[in-house]
C-alpha positions in Angstrom: 21.3 -28.7 -9.7 18.5 -30.0 -7.5 16.1 -27.3 -6.3 15.9 -26.4 -2.6 13.1 -28.1 -0.9 10.7 -25.8 0.9 8.8 -27.0 4.0 6.1 -24.9 5.6 3.9 -25.1 8.6 1.4 -22.7 10.3 2.3 -22.1 14.0 1.0 -20.0 16.8 -2.4 -18.4 17.4 -2.1 -16.0 14.4 -1.5 -18.8 11.9 2.1 -17.6 11.1 3.8 -19.4 8.2 7.2 -20.7 9.2 9.4 -22.1 6.4 12.5 -24.3 6.1 14.7 -24.5 3.0 16.7 -27.7 2.6 19.4 -28.4 0.1 18.7 -32.0 -1.2 22.3 -32.5 -2.2 24.0 -31.5 1.1 21.1 -31.8 3.6 21.9 -28.3 4.9 18.9 -26.4 6.0 17.8 -23.0 7.3 14.7 -22.2 9.4 12.7 -19.0 8.9 10.8 -17.1 11.6 10.4 -19.5 14.6 7.2 -18.1 15.8 5.8 -20.9 18.0 5.6 -24.6 18.6 9.2 -25.6 18.8 8.5 -29.3 18.3 6.8 -28.7 15.0 9.7 -26.5 13.9 12.2 -29.2 14.8 10.1 -31.8 12.9 10.5 -29.6 9.7 14.3 -30.1 10.0 14.4 -33.9 10.6 17.3 -35.6 8.8 18.9 -32.3 7.9 21.9 -30.3 9.1 20.5 -26.9 10.2 23.0 -24.1 9.7 21.0 -20.9 10.6 17.8 -19.3 11.8 16.7 -16.5 9.5 14.3 -13.8 10.5 12.2 -11.8 8.1 11.4 -9.4 10.9 11.1 -9.1 14.7 7.3 -9.0 15.4 6.3 -11.3 18.3 4.4 -13.8 16.2 7.6 -14.5 14.1 10.1 -14.8 17.0 8.3 -16.2 20.0 10.2 -19.5 19.8 13.5 -17.9 18.8 15.4 -18.5 22.0 14.2 -22.0 22.3 15.1 -22.9 18.8 18.5 -21.3 19.0 19.1 -23.3 22.1 18.0 -26.5 20.4 19.7 -26.1 17.1 22.9 -24.2 18.3 23.1 -22.3 15.0 23.6 -18.6 14.3 20.6 -16.2 14.1 20.6 -13.8 11.1 18.4 -10.7 11.0 18.3 -7.1 9.8 19.8 -4.5 12.2 16.9 -2.0 11.8 14.6 -1.0 14.7 13.1 -4.2 16.3 9.7 -4.8 17.7 11.1 -7.5 20.0 14.6 -7.6 21.4 16.8 -9.5 18.9 20.4 -10.6 19.3 21.8 -11.8 16.0 25.1 -13.5 15.2 25.0 -11.9 11.8 23.3 -8.7 10.7 21.9 -8.8 7.2 21.5 -5.8 4.9 20.1 -5.3 1.4 22.1 -7.2 -1.1 23.7 -9.6 1.3 23.7 -13.3 0.7 23.3 -16.5 2.7 24.6 -19.8 1.4 22.5 -23.0 1.9 24.3 -26.0 0.6 24.8 -25.5 -3.1 22.4 -22.5 -3.2 22.4 -18.8 -2.4 19.7 -16.6 -0.9 19.7 -12.9 -1.6 18.5 -10.4 0.9 16.1 -7.6 -0.1 15.4 -4.8 2.4 11.7 -4.2 2.4 10.6 -1.8 5.2 7.1 -0.4 5.8 5.3 -3.0 7.8 8.3 -2.7 10.2 11.7 -1.1 9.9 13.6 -4.4 10.0 11.6 -6.3 7.3 13.7 -8.3 4.8 12.9 -10.8 2.1 15.0 -13.8 1.1 15.1 -14.7 -2.6 16.5 -18.0 -4.0 19.1 -17.1 -6.6 19.3 -20.5 -8.3 18.7 -20.3 -12.0 15.0 -21.0 -12.8 13.9 -20.8 -9.2 11.9 -17.7 -8.5 10.7 -18.3 -4.9 11.0 -15.5 -2.3 10.2 -15.7 1.4 8.7 -12.3 1.8 7.6 -12.3 5.5 4.9 -9.6 6.0 6.0 -7.4 3.2 3.2 -8.5 0.9 0.3 -10.9 1.0 -2.0 -12.3 -1.7 -4.6 -9.7 -0.8 -2.6 -6.7 0.1 0.5 -5.2 1.7 1.5 -5.8 5.3 -0.3 -3.8 8.0 1.2 -0.4 8.7 1.1 1.6 12.0 1.4 5.2 10.8 0.9 7.3 7.6 4.7 7.4 7.3 4.9 3.6 7.5 2.3 3.3 4.8 4.2 5.7 2.5 7.4 3.6 3.1 5.3 0.5 2.1 4.3 2.1 -1.1 7.9 2.9 -1.9 8.9 -0.7 -1.1 6.2 -2.0 -3.5 7.4 0.3 -6.3 11.1 -0.1 -5.9 11.6 -3.6 -4.4 8.6 -5.8 -5.2 7.4 -4.8 -8.6 10.9 -5.1 -10.2 10.7 -8.8 -9.5 9.7 -10.9 -12.5 6.1 -12.1 -13.0 7.2 -15.7 -12.3 8.2 -14.8 -8.7 6.5 -17.0 -6.2 5.9 -15.2 -2.9 5.8 -17.1 0.4 4.3 -14.7 3.0 4.2 -14.8 6.7 0.4 -15.3 6.7 -2.0 -16.8 4.2 -1.4 -18.5 0.9 1.6 -18.2 -1.4 1.0 -16.6 -4.7 2.6 -15.7 -8.1 3.5 -12.1 -8.3 2.4 -11.8 -12.0 -1.1 -12.8 -11.0 -1.3 -9.7 -8.7 0.8 -7.2 -10.6 -2.1 -5.3 -12.2 -3.9 -5.0 -8.8 -0.7 -3.8 -7.2 -0.1 -1.2 -9.9 -3.7 0.0 -9.6 -3.4 0.2 -5.9 -0.2 2.3 -6.2 -1.9 4.7 -8.7 -4.6 5.7 -6.2 -4.4 8.6 -3.7 -4.7 7.0 -0.2 -4.2 10.3 1.7 -3.0 9.8 5.3 -4.2 6.2 5.4 -2.5 3.5 7.5 -3.5 0.1 8.8 -4.7 -3.0 7.1 -5.0 -2.4 3.3 -6.3 -4.5 0.4 -5.4 -4.2 -3.3 -9.1 -3.2 -3.9 -9.0 -0.4 -1.4 -10.1 3.0 -2.8 -11.9 1.5 -5.8 -15.2 3.1 -6.7 
């Protein structure tokens, strides 16, 4: 089976990574996180048959062009039903363990709160394909920003229970910054989780609390 093709562009003033996954065999495609610049988003889908818009979460920089793209593409919006940062109307609510079909391929949903309550990740389930669109769950240099001590503790739980069980070959595609291989960051993440961060919240890096 031919692998899904992944297209990515940076859009908007915050350099948000938007993604499209395209099945080469059927030309079906899905668009992730339409944050800005609808013309660029539409160019990513040229010569494909879009079937859905998928949201990793509802922060403004990830959904600013949602209404425009839904109007252009006339496809269902799929998102998590948790507490939203921006008003979201979805045609299908996705929960942990749900799946989305793209051509001959399946995406599995992982619920990954902490950065925000409605954060989800989309893992490609095709054998030998370990790519996951992780939104703002985790970046190459640290976890997503948190807004309260409680949110940071939820992030730590998500890292332990959701992210670290993924295999080392998992390739993470985040909402900002470069993609990365999980195994290359595992030791740093485990060391980060082993430290006492007290009542911290905000922007964190894997090196935080060292020394």
